[in-house]
VONU-568712 format. One record per atom (N, C-alpha, C): x, y, z; residue in three letters. Coordinates in steps of 0.1 Angstrom, whole numbers, padded with zeros to 4 digits, always signed. Layout:
XYZala/...
END
This chain:
+0937-0159+1435met/+0928-0161+1424met/+0933-0170+1414met/+0925-0179+1410thr/+0928-0189+1398thr/+0930-0181+1384thr/+0941-0183+1377asn/+0942-0179+1363asn/+0937-0187+1353asn/+0925-0185+1350leu/+0918-0194+1341leu/+0925-0195+1327leu/+0932-0185+1322ser/+0938-0186+1309ser/+0950-0197+1310ser/+0957-0196+1321glu/+0968-0206+1323glu/+0962-0220+1325glu/+0952-0221+1332ile/+0944-0234+1333ile/+0941-0240+1320ile/+0934-0231+1311phe/+0928-0236+1299phe/+0940-0239+1290phe/+0953-0232+1292lys/+0964-0235+1283lys/+0969-0249+1287lys/+0970-0252+1300val/+0975-0266+1303val/+0964-0276+1298val/+0951-0273+1299leu/+0940-0283+1295leu/+0940-0283+1279leu/+0946-0275+1272gly/+0945-0274+1259gly/+0952-0286+1250gly/+0957-0295+1257asn/+0963-0306+1250asn/+0957-0319+1254asn/+0954-0327+1244glu/+0945-0338+1246glu/+0952-0351+1255glu/+0966-0351+1254lys/+0973-0360+1262lys/+0973-0356+1277lys/+0973-0343+1279arg/+0973-0339+1294arg/+0958-0342+1298arg/+0947-0339+1290leu/+0934-0342+1295leu/+0933-0357+1297leu/+0939-0366+1289asp/+0939-0379+1290asp/+0944-0384+1306asp/+0956-0377+1308met/+0962-0379+1321met/+0954-0377+1333met/+0948-0365+1332leu/+0937-0361+1342leu/+0925-0371+1342leu/+0920-0375+1332arg/+0910-0386+1331arg/+0915-0398+1338arg/+0927-0403+1335trp/+0932-0416+1340trp/+0934-0414+1355trp/+0938-0404+1360leu/+0940-0401+1375leu/+0927-0399+1382leu/+0917-0396+1375lys/+0903-0396+1381lys/+0899-0408+1386lys/+0903-0420+1378asp/+0899-0433+1380asp/+0911-0443+1379asp/+0921-0442+1387pro/+0934-0449+1384pro/+0932-0464+1384pro/+0924-0470+1393ile/+0923-0484+1393ile/+0917-0490+1380ile/+0909-0483+1372asn/+0905-0488+1360asn/+0913-0483+1349asn/+0923-0474+1351his/+0931-0470+1340his/+0946-0475+1341his/+0950-0481+1352phe/+0964-0485+1355phe/+0962-0499+1359phe/+0966-0511+1351glu/+0964-0524+1354glu/+0973-0530+1364glu/+0986-0525+1365lys/+0995-0530+1375lys/+0993-0525+1388lys/+0992-0535+1398pro/+0988-0531+1412pro/+0999-0523+1418pro/+1012-0523+1411thr/+1023-0515+1417thr/+1023-0501+1412thr/+1013-0499+1402ala/+1012-0485+1397ala/+1007-0475+1407ala/+0999-0482+1417his/+0992-0473+1427his/+1000-0472+1441his/+1000-0460+1446leu/+1005-0458+1459leu/+0996-0465+1469leu/+0999-0473+1477ser/+0991-0481+1486ser/+0984-0471+1495ser/+0971-0473+1498lys/+0965-0465+1508lys/+0971-0466+1522lys/+0978-0477+1523asn/+0986-0479+1537asn/+0996-0469+1538asn/+1003-0466+1527ile/+1014-0456+1529ile/+1009-0442+1528ile/+0999-0440+1520ser/+0993-0426+1519ser/+0979-0427+1518ser/+0970-0420+1527glu/+0956-0420+1525glu/+0952-0413+1512glu/+0960-0406+1507lys/+0957-0398+1495lys/+0958-0406+1482lys/+0966-0416+1481gly/+0969-0424+1469gly/+0977-0416+1459gly/+0978-0423+1447gly/+0986-0417+1437gly/+0990-0429+1427gly/+0995-0424+1416val/+1000-0432+1405val/+1014-0429+1402val/+1023-0438+1400cys/+1038-0436+1397cys/+1039-0431+1384cys/+1048-0420+1384val/+1051-0413+1371val/+1055-0423+1358val/+1062-0434+1362gly/+1067-0443+1353gly/+1055-0450+1346gly/+1044-0453+1354asp/+1032-0458+1349asp/+1023-0450+1340asp/+1024-0438+1344ile/+1017-0427+1336ile/+1024-0426+1323ile/+1037-0426+1323gln/+1045-0425+1311gln/+1043-0437+1302gln/+1043-0449+1307glu/+1040-0460+1300glu/+1027-0460+1293glu/+1016-0456+1300lys/+1002-0456+1295lys/+1003-0445+1284lys/+1009-0434+1286ala/+1009-0423+1276ala/+1016-0426+1264ala/+1025-0436+1264gln/+1034-0439+1252gln/+1041-0426+1248gln/+1047-0420+1257met/+1055-0407+1253met/+1068-0408+1260met/+1077-0400+1257ser/+1090-0401+1263ser/+1087-0395+1279ser/+1098-0401+1286pro/+1097-0397+1301pro/+1098-0382+1302pro/+1106-0376+1294ser/+1109-0361+1296ser/+1096-0354+1292ser/+1088-0359+1282thr/+1076-0352+1278thr/+1065-0353+1289thr/+1064-0366+1294val/+1054-0368+1304val/+1058-0361+1317val/+1071-0360+1321ser/+1075-0352+1333ser/+1072-0338+1331ser/+1074-0333+1318his/+1069-0319+1317his/+1056-0316+1318his/+1048-0325+1313tyr/+1033-0323+1313tyr/+1028-0324+1327tyr/+1033-0334+1334leu/+1029-0334+1349leu/+1033-0322+1356leu/+1046-0317+1353lys/+1050-0304+1361lys/+1041-0294+1358lys/+1036-0292+1346met/+1028-0282+1341met/+1014-0282+1348met/+1007-0294+1349met/+0996-0296+1355met/+0999-0294+1370met/+1009-0297+1375gln/+1011-0294+1391gln/+1012-0279+1393gln/+1020-0273+1384gln/+1021-0259+1387gln/+1008-0251+1386gln/+0999-0257+1377ala/+0986-0250+1375ala/+0977-0254+1387ala/+0981-0263+1396gly/+0973-0266+1407gly/+0963-0278+1405gly/+0964-0284+1393leu/+0955-0295+1389leu/+0960-0308+1396leu/+0973-0311+1398leu/+0979-0322+1404leu/+0987-0319+1415leu/+0988-0331+1424glu/+0996-0331+1436glu/+1006-0341+1433glu/+1017-0341+1439ser/+1027-0352+1440ser/+1032-0356+1453ser/+1037-0368+1454glu/+1043-0372+1467glu/+1053-0382+1462glu/+1065-0379+1469arg/+1076-0387+1467arg/+1079-0398+1477arg/+1082-0410+1474his/+1085-0422+1483his/+1097-0428+1476his/+1108-0426+1483gly/+1122-0432+1479gly/+1125-0425+1465gly/+1127-0434+1455gln/+1131-0428+1441gln/+1117-0426+1434gln/+1107-0428+1438trp/+1094-0428+1430trp/+1085-0417+1433trp/+1081-0411+1423thr/+1071-0399+1425thr/+1057-0404+1420thr/+1048-0401+1429tyr/+1033-0405+1427tyr/+1025-0393+1424tyr/+1016-0393+1415tyr/+1007-0381+1412tyr/+0993-0385+1414tyr/+0985-0375+1419arg/+0971-0376+1420arg/+0965-0363+1417arg/+0952-0363+1413arg/+0945-0350+1411arg/+0943-0342+1424arg/+0942-0329+1422asn/+0941-0320+1434asn/+0925-0318+1432asn/+0916-0326+1437glu/+0902-0324+1437glu/+0898-0312+1441glu/+0903-0306+1451glu/+0898-0294+1457glu/+0900-0281+1447glu/+0912-0281+1440lys/+0915-0271+1431lys/+0906-0273+1419lys/+0904-0286+1414ile/+0896-0287+1402ile/+0882-0284+1405ile/+0877-0286+1417gly/+0863-0282+1421gly/+0862-0266+1422gly/+0874-0259+1426glu/+0874-0245+1426glu/+0872-0239+1412glu/+0880-0245+1402ile/+0880-0242+1389ile/+0866-0243+1383ile/+0858-0254+1385val/+0847-0258+1380val/+0837-0248+1385val/+0837-0244+1398ser/+0829-0233+1404ser/+0830-0220+1397ser/+0844-0216+1394ile/+0845-0204+1388ile/+0839-0204+1374ile/+0841-0214+1367ile/+0836-0215+1353ile/+0820-0213+1354ile/+0815-0221+1363lys/+0799-0220+1364lys/+0795-0205+1368lys/+0802-0198+1376lys/+0799-0185+1382lys/+0801-0174+1370lys/+0814-0175+1366asp/+0819-0163+1357asp/+0817-0164+1342asp/+0816-0177+1338leu/+0816-0179+1322leu/+0802-0183+1318leu/
END
């Protein structure tokens, strides 16, 4: 069962919401071609944590904490390639949350 209060807590921060919005459409939000995990490497795609940090204009530790919170809530997935970690939205989980909100709230 999805814990909506935990999800809402994670979503209760404008910068974390921005990150989710950016990851919804990474090609339009991250200008550097190296920011995106090549579809050849992974069919799922993703954006490098360093590029998220640069766009957010926040400290690396704060961005890492925010990304970890969103991942623990199930909103994000990550994939490591060498020394780089790439994040993408967990669209299945986000859809589940939307369905629960529509049904129960």
